C-alpha positions as a Markdown table, in Angstrom:
| # | Residue | x | y | z |
|---|---|---|---|---|
| 1 | Met | 7.7 | 18.0 | 18.4 |
| 2 | Gly | 4.3 | 17.8 | 16.7 |
| 3 | Asn | 2.8 | 20.5 | 14.5 |
| 4 | Asp | -0.1 | 20.8 | 12.1 |
| 5 | Ser | 1.9 | 20.3 | 8.9 |
| 6 | Asp | 0.5 | 17.8 | 6.4 |
| 7 | Ser | 3.0 | 16.3 | 4.1 |
| 8 | Pro | 1.8 | 15.1 | 0.6 |
| 9 | Leu | 2.6 | 11.4 | 0.9 |
| 10 | Gly | 1.7 | 10.3 | -2.6 |
| 11 | Tyr | 4.5 | 8.5 | -4.4 |
| 12 | Glu | 6.7 | 8.4 | -1.3 |
| 13 | Gln | 9.1 | 5.7 | -0.4 |
| 14 | Leu | 9.5 | 5.6 | 3.4 |
| 15 | Asp | 12.0 | 3.3 | 5.0 |
| 16 | Glu | 10.4 | 0.2 | 6.6 |
| 17 | Asn | 12.8 | 0.3 | 9.5 |
| 18 | Glu | 11.8 | 3.8 | 10.7 |
| 19 | Asn | 12.0 | 4.3 | 14.4 |
| 20 | Thr | 8.7 | 3.6 | 16.1 |
| 21 | Ser | 10.0 | 3.0 | 19.6 |
| 22 | Ile | 7.9 | 4.2 | 22.5 |
| 23 | Leu | 8.7 | 5.2 | 26.1 |
| 24 | Leu | 6.0 | 5.2 | 28.7 |
| 25 | Val | 6.5 | 7.3 | 31.9 |
| 26 | Asp | 3.8 | 6.5 | 34.4 |
| 27 | Asp | 4.0 | 5.7 | 38.1 |
| 28 | Asp | 0.6 | 3.9 | 38.2 |
| 29 | Pro | 1.4 | 0.2 | 37.7 |
| 30 | His | -2.2 | -0.6 | 36.6 |
| 31 | Val | -2.1 | 2.0 | 33.8 |
| 32 | Ser | 1.4 | 1.1 | 32.9 |
| 33 | Asn | 0.7 | -2.6 | 32.5 |
| 34 | Leu | -2.4 | -1.9 | 30.5 |
| 35 | Ile | -0.7 | 0.4 | 28.0 |
| 36 | Gln | 2.3 | -1.9 | 27.7 |
| 37 | Lys | 0.0 | -4.9 | 27.0 |
| 38 | Val | -2.1 | -3.1 | 24.4 |
| 39 | Leu | 0.8 | -1.6 | 22.5 |
| 40 | Ser | 2.9 | -4.8 | 22.6 |
| 41 | Phe | 0.0 | -6.7 | 21.2 |
| 42 | Ala | -0.1 | -4.1 | 18.4 |
| 43 | His | 3.6 | -4.9 | 17.7 |
| 44 | Tyr | 5.0 | -1.7 | 19.1 |
| 45 | Glu | 8.3 | -1.7 | 20.8 |
| 46 | Ile | 7.6 | -0.1 | 24.2 |
| 47 | Glu | 9.7 | 0.5 | 27.4 |
| 48 | Cys | 8.2 | 1.6 | 30.7 |
| 49 | Val | 9.6 | 3.7 | 33.6 |
| 50 | Ser | 7.9 | 5.1 | 36.6 |
| 51 | Asn | 9.5 | 8.5 | 37.1 |
| 52 | Ser | 11.2 | 11.4 | 35.2 |
| 53 | Glu | 14.7 | 10.6 | 36.4 |
| 54 | Glu | 14.5 | 7.1 | 34.9 |
| 55 | Ala | 13.0 | 8.5 | 31.8 |
| 56 | Leu | 15.9 | 10.9 | 31.3 |
| 57 | Lys | 18.4 | 8.0 | 31.6 |
| 58 | Ser | 16.5 | 6.1 | 29.0 |
| 59 | Ile | 16.3 | 9.1 | 26.7 |
| 60 | Asp | 20.1 | 9.6 | 27.0 |
| 61 | Arg | 20.8 | 6.1 | 25.7 |
| 62 | Lys | 18.0 | 5.9 | 23.1 |
| 63 | Lys | 16.2 | 8.2 | 20.7 |
| 64 | Tyr | 12.5 | 7.4 | 21.1 |
| 65 | Ala | 9.9 | 8.2 | 18.4 |
| 66 | Leu | 7.1 | 8.7 | 20.9 |
| 67 | Ile | 6.9 | 9.4 | 24.7 |
| 68 | Leu | 3.8 | 8.9 | 26.7 |
| 69 | Ile | 4.1 | 11.0 | 29.9 |
| 70 | Asp | 1.7 | 11.1 | 32.9 |
| 71 | Val | 1.2 | 14.8 | 33.9 |
| 72 | Asn | 1.3 | 13.9 | 37.6 |
| 73 | Leu | 4.6 | 12.2 | 38.3 |
| 74 | Pro | 6.6 | 11.8 | 41.6 |
| 75 | Gly | 9.7 | 14.1 | 41.8 |
| 76 | Met | 10.2 | 15.9 | 38.6 |
| 77 | Ser | 6.7 | 16.7 | 37.1 |
| 78 | Gly | 5.5 | 15.5 | 33.7 |
| 79 | Ile | 5.5 | 19.1 | 32.6 |
| 80 | Asp | 9.2 | 19.6 | 33.4 |
| 81 | Leu | 10.0 | 16.3 | 31.7 |
| 82 | Phe | 8.1 | 17.4 | 28.6 |
| 83 | Asn | 10.2 | 20.6 | 28.4 |
| 84 | Ile | 13.4 | 18.6 | 28.5 |
| 85 | Cys | 12.1 | 16.1 | 25.9 |
| 86 | Arg | 11.5 | 19.0 | 23.5 |
| 87 | Lys | 15.3 | 19.8 | 23.6 |
| 88 | Lys | 16.6 | 16.2 | 23.7 |
| 89 | Leu | 14.3 | 14.7 | 21.1 |
| 90 | Pro | 13.5 | 17.3 | 18.4 |
| 91 | Tyr | 11.8 | 14.7 | 16.2 |
| 92 | Gly | 10.1 | 12.8 | 19.0 |
| 93 | Glu | 6.4 | 13.2 | 19.7 |
| 94 | Val | 4.8 | 13.5 | 23.1 |
| 95 | Ile | 1.3 | 12.4 | 24.3 |
| 96 | Met | 0.4 | 13.6 | 27.8 |
| 97 | Ile | -1.7 | 11.2 | 29.9 |
| 98 | Thr | -4.0 | 13.1 | 32.2 |
| 99 | Gly | -6.8 | 12.7 | 34.8 |
| 100 | Met | -9.6 | 15.2 | 34.9 |
| 101 | Pro | -7.9 | 17.5 | 37.5 |
| 102 | Glu | -4.9 | 18.0 | 35.2 |
| 103 | Tyr | -7.0 | 18.4 | 32.0 |
| 104 | Glu | -6.2 | 22.1 | 31.6 |
| 105 | Thr | -2.5 | 21.5 | 32.2 |
| 106 | Ala | -2.4 | 18.9 | 29.5 |
| 107 | Val | -4.2 | 21.2 | 27.0 |
| 108 | Ser | -1.7 | 23.9 | 27.7 |
| 109 | Ile | 1.2 | 21.5 | 27.1 |
| 110 | Val | -0.3 | 20.5 | 23.7 |
| 111 | Lys | -0.3 | 24.2 | 22.8 |
| 112 | Lys | 3.4 | 24.3 | 23.6 |
| 113 | Gly | 4.2 | 21.5 | 21.2 |
| 114 | Ala | 3.0 | 18.1 | 22.6 |
| 115 | Phe | 1.2 | 16.1 | 19.9 |
| 116 | Asp | -1.9 | 15.4 | 22.0 |
| 117 | Tyr | -3.3 | 14.4 | 25.4 |
| 118 | Leu | -5.0 | 11.1 | 26.5 |
| 119 | Pro | -7.6 | 11.6 | 29.3 |
| 120 | Lys | -8.2 | 8.8 | 31.8 |
| 121 | Pro | -10.1 | 6.5 | 31.6 |
| 122 | Phe | -9.4 | 5.6 | 27.9 |
| 123 | Thr | -10.2 | 2.7 | 25.7 |
| 124 | Asn | -7.7 | 0.5 | 23.9 |
| 125 | Glu | -9.0 | 1.8 | 20.6 |
| 126 | Lys | -8.4 | 5.5 | 21.7 |
| 127 | Leu | -4.9 | 4.7 | 22.9 |
| 128 | Leu | -4.0 | 3.0 | 19.6 |
| 129 | Glu | -5.6 | 5.8 | 17.5 |
| 130 | Lys | -3.5 | 8.5 | 19.2 |
| 131 | Val | -0.3 | 6.5 | 19.1 |
| 132 | Lys | -0.7 | 5.7 | 15.4 |
| 133 | Ala | -1.5 | 9.4 | 14.6 |
| 134 | Ala | 1.5 | 10.6 | 16.6 |
| 135 | Leu | 3.9 | 8.3 | 14.8 |
| 136 | Glu | 2.4 | 9.3 | 11.4 |
| 137 | Cys | 2.8 | 12.9 | 12.3 |
| 138 | Arg | 6.5 | 12.3 | 13.2 |
| 139 | Lys | 7.0 | 10.6 | 9.8 |
| 140 | Cys | 5.5 | 13.6 | 8.0 |
| 141 | Asn | 7.6 | 16.1 | 10.0 |
| 142 | Ile | 10.9 | 14.2 | 9.2 |
| 143 | Glu | 9.9 | 14.0 | 5.5 |
| 144 | Met | 9.2 | 17.7 | 5.4 |
| 145 | Glu | 12.6 | 18.4 | 6.9 |
| 146 | Leu | 14.3 | 16.2 | 4.3 |
| 147 | Leu | 12.5 | 18.1 | 1.5 |
| 148 | Lys | 13.8 | 21.4 | 2.9 |
| 149 | Thr | 17.4 | 20.2 | 2.7 |
| 150 | Arg | 17.1 | 18.8 | -0.8 |
| 151 | Lys | 17.2 | 21.6 | -3.4 |
| 152 | Val | 16.7 | 21.1 | -7.1 |
| 153 | Lys | 19.7 | 22.6 | -8.9 |
| 154 | Asp | 17.8 | 23.6 | -12.1 |
| 155 | Asp | 14.3 | 24.5 | -13.1 |
| 156 | Ile | 14.5 | 21.9 | -15.8 |
| 157 | Val | 14.5 | 18.2 | -14.8 |
| 158 | Cys | 14.9 | 15.6 | -17.5 |
| 159 | Gly | 13.2 | 17.9 | -20.0 |
| 160 | Tyr | 10.3 | 18.8 | -17.6 |
| 161 | Asn | 9.7 | 22.1 | -15.8 |
| 162 | Phe | 10.2 | 21.6 | -12.0 |
| 163 | Val | 7.2 | 22.7 | -9.9 |
| 164 | Arg | 7.8 | 21.4 | -6.4 |
| 165 | Asn | 8.9 | 18.4 | -4.4 |
| 166 | Ile | 6.3 | 15.8 | -3.6 |
| 167 | Gly | 8.1 | 13.2 | -1.5 |
| 168 | Ser | 11.5 | 11.7 | -0.7 |
| 169 | Gly | 13.0 | 8.5 | 0.6 |
| 170 | Ser | 16.0 | 6.3 | 0.6 |
| 171 | Met | 15.4 | 5.2 | -3.0 |
| 172 | Gly | 14.9 | 8.6 | -4.6 |
| 173 | Asp | 13.0 | 11.8 | -4.9 |
| 174 | Val | 9.6 | 12.5 | -6.4 |
| 175 | Met | 8.8 | 15.8 | -8.0 |
| 176 | Leu | 5.8 | 17.5 | -9.5 |
| 177 | Val | 6.8 | 18.6 | -13.0 |
| 178 | Glu | 5.0 | 20.2 | -15.9 |
| 179 | Lys | 5.3 | 19.9 | -19.7 |
| 180 | Gly | 3.0 | 21.2 | -22.3 |
| 181 | Gly | 0.5 | 22.5 | -19.8 |
| 182 | Lys | 0.1 | 19.0 | -18.1 |
| 183 | Tyr | 1.4 | 17.9 | -14.7 |
| 184 | Tyr | 3.3 | 14.7 | -14.0 |
| 185 | Ala | 5.1 | 13.0 | -11.2 |
| 186 | Leu | 8.8 | 12.4 | -11.9 |
| 187 | Lys | 10.7 | 10.0 | -9.8 |
| 188 | Lys | 14.5 | 10.0 | -9.8 |
| 189 | Phe | 16.1 | 6.9 | -8.3 |
| 190 | Arg | 19.2 | 7.1 | -6.3 |
| 191 | Gln | 22.1 | 4.6 | -6.7 |
| 192 | Ile | 25.3 | 4.8 | -4.7 |
| 193 | Glu | 28.5 | 2.8 | -4.3 |
| 194 | Lys | 27.8 | 0.5 | -7.2 |
| 195 | Ser | 30.4 | -1.2 | -9.5 |
| 196 | Ser | 30.2 | -0.7 | -13.2 |
| 197 | Gln | 29.0 | -4.3 | -13.5 |
| 198 | Asp | 26.2 | -3.7 | -11.0 |
| 199 | Ser | 25.3 | -0.5 | -12.9 |
| 200 | Ser | 25.0 | -2.3 | -16.3 |
| 201 | Ser | 23.0 | -5.1 | -14.8 |
| 202 | Ile | 20.6 | -2.8 | -12.9 |
| 203 | Ser | 20.2 | -0.5 | -16.0 |
| 204 | Thr | 19.2 | -3.5 | -18.2 |
| 205 | Arg | 16.7 | -4.9 | -15.7 |
| 206 | Phe | 15.4 | -1.4 | -15.0 |
| 207 | Val | 14.5 | -1.0 | -18.7 |
| 208 | Glu | 12.9 | -4.5 | -18.8 |
| 209 | Val | 10.7 | -3.8 | -15.7 |
| 210 | Val | 9.6 | -0.3 | -16.8 |
| 211 | Glu | 8.9 | -1.3 | -20.4 |
| 212 | Lys | 6.6 | -4.1 | -19.2 |
| 213 | Ala | 4.9 | -1.7 | -16.7 |
| 214 | Ser | 4.5 | 1.0 | -19.4 |
| 215 | Ala | 2.4 | -1.4 | -21.4 |
| 216 | Leu | -0.2 | -1.8 | -18.7 |
| 217 | Cys | -3.5 | 0.1 | -19.1 |
| 218 | His | -5.8 | -0.2 | -16.1 |
| 219 | Ala | -7.9 | 2.2 | -14.1 |
| 220 | Asn | -6.1 | 1.1 | -10.8 |
| 221 | Ile | -2.5 | 1.3 | -12.2 |
| 222 | Ile | -0.4 | 4.4 | -12.4 |
| 223 | Lys | 0.3 | 5.1 | -16.1 |
| 224 | Ile | 4.0 | 5.4 | -16.9 |
| 225 | Ile | 4.6 | 8.2 | -19.5 |
| 226 | Glu | 8.3 | 7.7 | -20.1 |
| 227 | Tyr | 11.6 | 6.7 | -18.5 |
| 228 | Gly | 15.3 | 7.2 | -19.1 |
| 229 | Phe | 18.8 | 7.9 | -17.9 |
| 230 | Pro | 19.9 | 11.6 | -18.0 |
| 231 | Asp | 23.4 | 12.9 | -18.7 |
| 232 | Glu | 23.8 | 10.7 | -21.8 |
| 233 | Gly | 23.0 | 7.6 | -20.0 |
| 234 | Asn | 25.3 | 8.2 | -17.0 |
| 235 | Gly | 22.8 | 9.7 | -14.6 |
| 236 | Asp | 20.5 | 8.0 | -12.2 |
| 237 | Pro | 17.4 | 6.6 | -13.9 |
| 238 | Tyr | 14.0 | 8.3 | -13.7 |
| 239 | Val | 10.4 | 7.5 | -14.4 |
| 240 | Val | 7.6 | 10.0 | -15.4 |
| 241 | Met | 4.1 | 9.0 | -14.3 |
| 242 | Glu | 0.7 | 10.4 | -14.4 |
| 243 | Tyr | 0.1 | 12.7 | -11.4 |
| 244 | Ile | -2.6 | 11.7 | -9.0 |
| 245 | Pro | -3.3 | 14.3 | -6.3 |
| 246 | Gly | -3.9 | 12.4 | -3.0 |
| 247 | His | -2.1 | 10.4 | -0.4 |
| 248 | Ser | -0.6 | 7.0 | 0.0 |
| 249 | Leu | -2.6 | 4.3 | 1.8 |
| 250 | Ser | -0.3 | 4.7 | 4.8 |
| 251 | Lys | -2.1 | 7.9 | 5.8 |
| 252 | Phe | -5.5 | 6.2 | 5.7 |
| 253 | Ile | -4.3 | 3.2 | 7.8 |
| 254 | Cys | -3.3 | 5.6 | 10.6 |
| 255 | Gly | -6.5 | 7.6 | 10.8 |
| 256 | Asn | -10.2 | 7.0 | 11.0 |
| 257 | Phe | -11.0 | 8.3 | 7.5 |
| 258 | Leu | -12.6 | 5.2 | 5.9 |
| 259 | Thr | -15.7 | 3.1 | 6.6 |
| 260 | Met | -15.4 | -0.7 | 6.7 |
| 261 | Ser | -17.0 | -1.0 | 3.2 |
| 262 | Gln | -14.6 | 1.6 | 1.8 |
| 263 | Lys | -11.6 | -0.3 | 3.2 |
| 264 | Ile | -12.9 | -3.5 | 1.6 |
| 265 | Asp | -13.4 | -1.7 | -1.7 |
| 266 | Ile | -9.8 | -0.5 | -1.6 |
| 267 | Ile | -8.7 | -4.1 | -1.2 |
| 268 | Arg | -10.9 | -5.1 | -4.1 |
| 269 | Gln | -9.4 | -2.4 | -6.4 |
| 270 | Ile | -5.9 | -3.5 | -5.5 |
| 271 | Ser | -6.8 | -7.1 | -6.4 |
| 272 | Leu | -8.2 | -5.9 | -9.7 |
| 273 | Ala | -5.0 | -4.1 | -10.5 |
| 274 | Leu | -3.0 | -7.3 | -9.6 |
| 275 | Cys | -5.2 | -9.2 | -12.1 |
| 276 | Ser | -4.0 | -7.0 | -14.9 |
| 277 | Ile | -0.4 | -7.1 | -13.7 |
| 278 | His | -0.3 | -10.8 | -13.4 |
| 279 | Glu | -2.0 | -11.4 | -16.7 |
| 280 | Ala | 0.8 | -9.4 | -18.3 |
| 281 | Gly | 3.3 | -11.8 | -16.8 |
| 282 | Ile | 4.6 | -9.2 | -14.3 |
| 283 | Leu | 5.2 | -9.6 | -10.5 |
| 284 | His | 4.8 | -6.4 | -8.5 |
| 285 | Arg | 7.0 | -7.7 | -5.6 |
| 286 | Asp | 6.5 | -4.6 | -3.5 |
| 287 | Ile | 2.8 | -4.4 | -2.5 |
| 288 | Lys | 2.7 | -2.2 | 0.6 |
| 289 | Pro | 0.7 | 0.9 | 1.7 |
| 290 | Gly | 3.4 | 3.3 | 0.4 |
| 291 | Asn | 2.9 | 2.0 | -3.1 |
| 292 | Ile | -0.9 | 2.4 | -3.1 |
| 293 | Leu | -2.2 | 5.9 | -3.9 |
| 294 | Ile | -5.7 | 7.0 | -2.9 |
| 295 | Gly | -7.1 | 9.7 | -5.1 |
| 296 | Glu | -10.5 | 11.3 | -5.6 |
| 297 | Asp | -13.5 | 9.2 | -4.5 |
| 298 | Asn | -11.1 | 6.7 | -2.9 |
| 299 | Asn | -9.9 | 5.6 | -6.3 |
| 300 | Val | -6.9 | 3.3 | -6.0 |
| 301 | Lys | -3.7 | 3.5 | -8.1 |
| 302 | Ile | -0.8 | 1.0 | -7.7 |
| 303 | Thr | 2.7 | 2.3 | -8.4 |
| 304 | Asp | 6.3 | 1.2 | -8.5 |
| 305 | Phe | 6.1 | -2.4 | -9.8 |
| 306 | Gly | 9.1 | -3.6 | -7.9 |
| 307 | Ile | 11.3 | -0.8 | -9.4 |
| 308 | Ser | 12.5 | 0.3 | -6.0 |
| 309 | Ser | 13.3 | -3.3 | -4.9 |
| 310 | Leu | 15.3 | -3.6 | -8.2 |
| 311 | Met | 17.2 | -0.4 | -7.4 |
| 312 | Lys | 18.0 | -1.7 | -3.9 |
| 313 | Thr | 20.6 | -3.9 | -5.5 |
| 314 | Gly | 22.7 | -0.8 | -5.9 |
| 315 | Tyr | 22.8 | -0.6 | -2.1 |
| 316 | Ala | 24.5 | -4.0 | -1.7 |
| 317 | Val | 21.2 | -5.6 | -0.7 |
| 318 | Thr | 21.0 | -9.2 | -1.8 |
| 319 | Asp | 19.6 | -9.7 | -5.2 |
| 320 | Asn | 17.2 | -12.4 | -4.0 |
| 321 | Leu | 15.6 | -10.1 | -1.4 |
| 322 | Lys | 13.3 | -8.0 | -3.4 |
| 323 | Gly | 10.5 | -6.1 | -1.7 |
| 324 | Ser | 9.8 | -4.6 | 1.7 |
| 325 | Pro | 10.5 | -7.3 | 4.4 |
| 326 | Ala | 7.4 | -6.4 | 6.4 |
| 327 | Tyr | 5.2 | -7.3 | 3.4 |
| 328 | Met | 7.1 | -10.2 | 1.9 |
| 329 | Ser | 5.8 | -13.7 | 1.5 |
| 330 | Pro | 7.6 | -16.6 | 3.2 |
| 331 | Glu | 9.0 | -17.9 | -0.1 |
| 332 | Ser | 10.4 | -14.5 | -1.0 |
| 333 | Phe | 13.1 | -14.8 | 1.7 |
| 334 | Asn | 14.4 | -18.1 | 0.1 |
| 335 | Ser | 16.9 | -17.7 | -2.7 |
| 336 | Ser | 16.3 | -21.2 | -3.9 |
| 337 | Glu | 12.5 | -21.0 | -4.0 |
| 338 | Lys | 10.6 | -19.9 | -7.1 |
| 339 | Val | 8.5 | -16.8 | -6.5 |
| 340 | Asp | 5.4 | -16.3 | -8.5 |
| 341 | Gln | 2.2 | -14.2 | -8.6 |
| 342 | Tyr | 1.1 | -15.7 | -5.3 |
| 343 | Ala | 3.9 | -13.8 | -3.5 |
| 344 | Asp | 1.9 | -10.6 | -4.3 |
| 345 | Ile | -1.2 | -12.2 | -2.9 |
| 346 | Phe | 0.5 | -12.8 | 0.5 |
| 347 | Ser | 1.6 | -9.1 | 0.5 |
| 348 | Leu | -1.9 | -8.1 | -0.2 |
| 349 | Gly | -3.0 | -10.2 | 2.7 |
| 350 | Ile | -0.7 | -8.4 | 5.0 |
| 351 | Leu | -1.8 | -5.0 | 3.7 |
| 352 | Ser | -5.5 | -6.0 | 4.0 |
| 353 | Tyr | -5.0 | -7.1 | 7.6 |
| 354 | Glu | -3.2 | -3.9 | 8.4 |
| 355 | Leu | -5.8 | -1.7 | 6.7 |
| 356 | Leu | -8.7 | -3.3 | 8.5 |
| 357 | Thr | -7.1 | -3.7 | 12.0 |
| 358 | Gly | -4.6 | -0.9 | 12.1 |
| 359 | Ile | -1.7 | -3.3 | 12.9 |
| 360 | Arg | 0.4 | -5.7 | 10.9 |
| 361 | Pro | 0.0 | -9.5 | 11.4 |
| 362 | Phe | 3.7 | -10.1 | 11.7 |
| 363 | Tyr | 6.4 | -8.4 | 13.6 |
| 364 | Gly | 10.2 | -8.3 | 13.8 |
| 365 | Glu | 12.8 | -5.8 | 14.9 |
| 366 | Ser | 15.2 | -6.8 | 12.1 |
| 367 | Val | 14.9 | -8.4 | 8.7 |
| 368 | Ala | 15.8 | -11.7 | 10.2 |
| 369 | Gly | 13.2 | -11.2 | 12.9 |
| 370 | Met | 10.6 | -10.3 | 10.4 |
| 371 | Met | 11.4 | -13.3 | 8.2 |
| 372 | Lys | 11.1 | -15.6 | 11.2 |
| 373 | Ser | 7.7 | -14.1 | 12.1 |
| 374 | Ile | 6.3 | -14.3 | 8.6 |
| 375 | Lys | 7.5 | -17.9 | 8.1 |
| 376 | Asn | 6.4 | -19.2 | 11.5 |
| 377 | Asp | 3.9 | -17.1 | 13.3 |
| 378 | Lys | 0.1 | -17.3 | 13.3 |
| 379 | Pro | -1.5 | -13.9 | 13.6 |
| 380 | Ala | -4.5 | -13.1 | 15.8 |
| 381 | Lys | -7.9 | -13.2 | 14.1 |
| 382 | Pro | -8.7 | -9.7 | 12.7 |
| 383 | Lys | -12.1 | -9.9 | 14.5 |
| 384 | Met | -10.3 | -10.2 | 17.8 |
| 385 | Ile | -8.9 | -6.7 | 17.2 |
| 386 | Ile | -11.8 | -5.1 | 15.4 |
| 387 | Ser | -15.0 | -7.0 | 16.1 |
| 388 | Glu | -17.0 | -5.4 | 13.2 |
| 389 | Ile | -14.8 | -7.0 | 10.5 |
| 390 | Pro | -17.1 | -9.4 | 8.6 |
| 391 | Glu | -16.4 | -13.1 | 9.0 |
| 392 | Asp | -16.3 | -13.6 | 5.2 |
| 393 | Ile | -13.6 | -10.9 | 4.8 |
| 394 | Gln | -11.6 | -12.5 | 7.6 |
| 395 | Asn | -11.7 | -15.8 | 5.7 |
| 396 | Ile | -10.6 | -14.2 | 2.5 |
| 397 | Ile | -7.6 | -12.6 | 4.3 |
| 398 | Ala | -6.8 | -15.9 | 5.8 |
| 399 | Ser | -6.6 | -17.5 | 2.4 |
| 400 | Met | -4.2 | -14.8 | 1.2 |
| 401 | Leu | -1.9 | -15.4 | 4.3 |
| 402 | Gln | -1.5 | -19.1 | 3.7 |
| 403 | Lys | 2.2 | -20.0 | 4.2 |
| 404 | Gly | 2.2 | -22.2 | 1.1 |
| 405 | Pro | 1.7 | -20.2 | -2.2 |
| 406 | Glu | -0.2 | -23.1 | -3.7 |
| 407 | Leu | -2.9 | -22.6 | -1.1 |
| 408 | Arg | -3.5 | -19.0 | -1.9 |
| 409 | Pro | -6.2 | -17.7 | -4.2 |
| 410 | Ser | -5.5 | -15.8 | -7.4 |
| 411 | Ala | -6.0 | -12.1 | -7.7 |
| 412 | Glu | -9.0 | -12.8 | -9.9 |
| 413 | Glu | -10.6 | -15.0 | -7.3 |
| 414 | Ile | -10.1 | -12.3 | -4.6 |
| 415 | Ser | -11.5 | -9.5 | -6.8 |
| 416 | Tyr | -14.6 | -11.6 | -7.7 |
| 417 | Ala | -15.2 | -12.6 | -4.1 |
| 418 | Leu | -15.0 | -9.0 | -2.9 |
| 419 | Thr | -17.1 | -7.7 | -5.7 |
| 420 | Ile | -20.0 | -10.0 | -4.9 |
| 421 | Tyr | -19.6 | -9.4 | -1.2 |
| 422 | Leu | -19.9 | -5.6 | -1.7 |
| 423 | Arg | -22.9 | -6.0 | -4.0 |
| 424 | Asn | -24.5 | -8.1 | -1.3 |
| 425 | Glu | -25.7 | -10.6 | -3.9 |
| 426 | Thr | -27.9 | -13.4 | -2.8 |
| 427 | Glu | -25.4 | -16.1 | -3.7 |
| 428 | Ser | -22.4 | -14.3 | -2.1 |
| 429 | Ser | -22.8 | -15.9 | 1.3 |
| 430 | Ser | -22.8 | -19.5 | 0.1 |
| 431 | Leu | -20.1 | -18.9 | -2.5 |
| 432 | Leu | -17.8 | -17.2 | 0.0 |
| 433 | Arg | -18.5 | -19.8 | 2.6 |
| 434 | Asp | -17.7 | -22.7 | 0.2 |
| 435 | Arg | -14.5 | -21.2 | -1.1 |
| 436 | Phe | -13.0 | -19.4 | 1.9 |
| 437 | Asn | -14.6 | -20.8 | 5.1 |
| 438 | Thr | -12.3 | -23.8 | 5.2 |
| 439 | Ala | -10.4 | -25.7 | 7.9 |
| 440 | Glu | -7.1 | -24.7 | 6.1 |
| 441 | Asn | -8.0 | -21.0 | 6.3 |
| 442 | Ala | -9.1 | -21.3 | 9.9 |
| 443 | Ala | -5.7 | -22.8 | 10.7 |
| 444 | Val | -4.0 | -19.6 | 9.6 |
| 445 | Trp | -5.0 | -17.9 | 12.9 |
| 446 | Lys | -3.8 | -18.4 | 16.4 |
């Protein structure tokens, strides 16, 4: 159940298919229908039951990430159900739904380990805020448990002094290390069950990708210090990067930490980094919140450069599927189709939509489902979800989410448009209107 721990999420690689399933236990059909509608629209997988007995049956067949429980339930009370959930779902979070008479009861349950309580009546925004925060807390708790179970054998890692673990995921571990009085982030990539042919191919491409990335010098790009293969070339590859204290963009999406202008500026900084990356002839191929670090003064740093998607080939993932499916462009799913810099632009469009609205524009419960959604679905207008999103920004996001890569703007166009928007220059309105307020961009939305 929830606690107050705060995991340092910088440099982490969290799996995209993490469990975010939700169970709602409420006997009020009006409340139940409202919550189901709001969360389904936000692309959450949610199931609803009306009493504790049905809830226990559901919990026995499925491990839910989050359970919303009404304090006042028929039969077994919401309090008793919560106590059982604590034992059955050690990594599940619970939010108690309460009316004013049960307020003190809900607060006492939170003290016993529930993540939070949701007092009636509540707004859609408040519901989404608490659900996102609970799921993010669950992620942090699981990651912290993983870190506890992974011990570094030696104090020396690849020639650097080990300080502490920073993050961990399916692709590898990230550590804070020290050398010569300076701190760095060292990422060790994990490869398993690979043939010698796979190993040779992956190693060659790893060197190619990292060497290109090492040559980049930009304020919004993580600087690579060195890379290599320990144990005389037989060990898993590692990359040493500059260390940026902070968190990944994932944390900022799930909380109300940023103003609208700050969010737009983050998108601008990412587009500036992509300008530099694309000019160097590199495709990032894995633009997503987990690969965007937010440091002091909301300064953005892009990391990874598709290195993790390259390493996924060691896990028998098809060589043509490079990137995180939830943030991939339509053409990236096709082995026969050429993928260029505009694939990164589509990924930036998905990230921008999620940063401004709190939800992703496309949804699928599997890679196949996600691919179908990205290729065919039209997302809702961002302003329908968050009304204060500026029309000009909505149009820019639409241009990035064009299904055809030839219709998308370049990173340079995006960075320029966002720069003049934030400066509020006189000509910005007409320029943005002429370039982005088009029938083609309007057709991107439902």
